[in-house]
N, C-alpha and C positions, 0 to 999 in steps of 0.2 A: 946671344946671351946679354948683350945692352940692353933688347928690351925687357928681359927679365928684370934686371936690376933696376930700371926706370920704372916701371909698373910696381914691383916692389918698395920704390921710394915714393911713390905718389900714393899708394897704400898706405907705409908709415904717416904720411904727413896728412893725409885722410883721418885715420882716426885720432893725429894728434890734434886734430882741427875739432874735430867733433868732442873730445874728452876737455879740451880748451872750453868751450864756450859750455861744457857741464859746469863747471869751476865757477865761471863767472856768476852762472844763475844763481847758484848756490852765495855766493858772497852776496849776490843782491838781494836774495831772497832774507839775509840772515840782516841786512844792514837797515831793512823796514820793522826787525823786528822792536817792539815795544818794553822796555824793561819795565817790569811792573814790581815793584816794593811792597810784597806782603805783610812787612809789620806795619808798615800806614796803612793798608787799605783793614788793617785790623782793630787798629787802631779808629779808624772813621767810621766800621760798623759800629766798633764799641759806642763811640757818640751816638749814631743811629738808633740803635738799643736805649742807650741810658736816656736819651730823648723821648723812645718814646714811652719804659718806664716813669718817668716824672709824668710824662701828660696822662698814663692811668693810676699814678698813685692820689692824681691831682684829682680824678674822677671826670678826667675828661675826653671821652670819645673821640672826639676830634682830633685828637694824636694821633691817629691811625692813617691819617689823610696824609701826614710827610713821611710815612714808612710804608705804606701799601700803594701799588699801582692802581690804575683804574680797574686792571682786568685780570689782579691775583686771586689767587685760590689757596685758603686754608683749611689744610686737614689738620683735626684731632680726635681724641681717644672719644668713641663711643657717642659721635657726632657726625653728621651726614657733613661734606666738604662745603664751606663755603667760598660761594663765588661772588668775584666784583666786589670792591672797594666797600661799596653801602651793604650788602651782607656782612661783610666781617664788622664792620661799626656796629650797624643791628644788634649782632653776638655781642659785642664785646661792649655796647648800651645795656643789654641785660644782665649779664656778669657785673659790670659797675655799681648796677640798682640792687644785685641780691646779694653783694659780697657785704661782709659787716664790716661795721668801722672800724677803721685803720688797718684795713689791710695795705699790704705793700709787696709789690713784684719787683723783683730784679733779673735782668738779663744779660748772662756774660759771655762775650764771644769767646771760643775755646780756640778754633780752629778756622780758618779762612781760606780757601782754595780760588785763589784769582783766574781769570783767562789768559791767555797770552796777553792779550789786547786791552785788558783792563776791564772791560765791557762789562763782563760777568763775575759773578761771586758766589760761591759756595761757603757757607756760614754753617756750623756745627756748633752748638754752642748748650747753655742750660740755663734752667729758670728756677725760682723760685719765690713760692708764696707765702708772706710772713703776716702773722697777724700783728695786734696791736701791739706785744710783748717781745715781736722779733722771733717767733719760734714760728719753724717753717710747720706750713698746712699742706702744703703743697710743692714738691721740686719734681724735677723732670728734666728732658732734654729736646732738643730742636733742631732742626736742621732746614735751614732759609736761602733760598736763590732770590740774588737780587740782579736786576739789570740797571744801568745807567739809561735814563730817560730825562732826555733835556740837560745832560751835564750832572746828573743826582742819582745815586743808586736808592733804587724804590723796590721794595719784596713784590716778587710776581706769585712766588710760593713757598709754602712754609707748612712745617708738619711736625708735632709737637707726642710725646708719649710720656708719659707718669713714670717716675721712678719706686712712687711708693705704694707699697701692697693696697689693693682694692680692699674697702673693709666691705665686711659682708652683712647683707641685708638681712633683718629681722622679718619671721615668716612669721 
C-alpha cells in the first residue's frame, strides 16, 4: 500500500513539474513580444504615401526610389506585372510624361495591419487622380505590402484597381 501511495505521489509531482515548465515557457514567449502601435504605423505609412504623391505631383519619377524596394513587384489593371524598381520607375516615367498638365495624385492609408514584430505591414488604401481643377479623373483602391529594410519600410508588393466604370471604346 505504501508503494502505491509513493508511486502516486511521484506521478503527481512529475505531472506538476511538467505543467510548471510549460507555463514558464509561455511567459517567456510573451515577454519577447513587441508591442506594435498600429496607429503610429498608419501615420508612418501615410507619410510615406504622401511623400510618394508629392514626388509624382512634381513630375519626379525618382520619388519611387524611397518607396519601392529593389525587388518590388507592382500589379495594376490591364497591365503586366512590373518586376523590380527599375521597371516600376520606367513605367512611372512614361505615365508622368503622358499625363495632362496639372494632374495630381493622392493616396490615403485607410487600414494597416502590422505583423506582430512590426517588420511587415499590409496597407489597404485609396487613390485619387485629379485634373488641374481638382476633378477626379480616376479613383480606386490599392493594397500594399511593406517590409522593413535597413530600418525603413519599403513597399515590396502592391496591387491597384480602379473603382470607376471603364469607358467603352468607340468602334
